[in-house]
N, C-alpha and C positions, 0 to 999 in steps of 0.2 A: 904919794899917795900912800901907802900902809895896802899888799895889795888883799890882803884878806881885809880893808873894810871895805875897797869896790865892787870885792868878793858877794861880800851883806849885804851893802846900800842896792848892787844892780840887780843879784835876786833879786829881792825886797820888793822895787819898783817890777820886775820881772809879773809877776809874783802877782802878784797888785793887783794887775794891770787880766794877769786872763782870767781873776779872778772876776773885774770887771766887766769882758763877755761874758765870759761863764749866765753873770744876773742879766746886764743888755738881753742879751740870746733869752733866759728861763719869765724874764717876764715884762718883755715885747717882741715876743711869742711874731705878730702879725708884721708887724714891721720888718726883724728882723730876718723874717721868712721873704716878704719883695724883696725884702736891698739884698739876700746872696744872692733871689736865685736872677735879677738882676744883674752879674755878675759872670764871671767866666771862671774866677777863679770859686767864685763864689757855688757854680750849681753844681760844681765836681766834688765841693766840701761838704755840702749835702749832700750831692752821689754816695762817697763816702762811709759821711754818719750815720745813710739807713740798711745800705748797705753793711756794714761789718759791726755796727753800735764802737763797742768799749777796747776794740782788735785798733777801730785808727787815730786812737788818743795818745801808744808812741808815736804817731808824724804829727801833733804841735808842739812841739821843739823846732820843726820845720821853718826857716824862716819863707815868709809869703803866702804861706798855707797854712802854718802853723795858725797865726792869728782868725780867718774865716772857721776855722775850725773851734777854734776854742770855743767863739759863738755861735756851730751849728753844731756842741755839749748841750747849751743850756736848752737853744731850744728843742734836744731832742731830748733832753730833763731828762739827761745826764745823773746818772750818781756822784752826789756836788763830793763824800770826802773821797772815793776812787777818778772822780778828773782831779785835785787837789794832790789829788800822794803821784801819779801817775804823769802829767803834765808837773808840774810841781815842777815835783822831782826832776826830770828833765830837763826844762828851764834852769834849777840851780847848775844840774850835769852839767850843762852849757857853759857854761860861763866860767863851772870851778874847772871845765877841762884846758876853755882857753887864759886863764887861768896862769892853769900848770903849764901852757904853751908857749908863753915867753917869759912868760920867770928864764 
């Protein structure tokens, strides 16, 4: 497969996943807040979100911790535009670096 095609589809899939996580956190606040409180990674993610606000968004590209942080962004009702630009851009950047590293 062409690496650029793979980059395109991997990026689209990953960005759609973080948008879904944000929307789940936004529209199902109570359920997601309870779910996050029940796990160690979720608790730490909530603490990061409450303490740092938008400043924690660059951490959303990290494996394991990144996905709960995207839900926290929705729970905290962070501005969707800035969430999308920062978190989406970092996800695309991660795949771009991976693609370039394997070429």
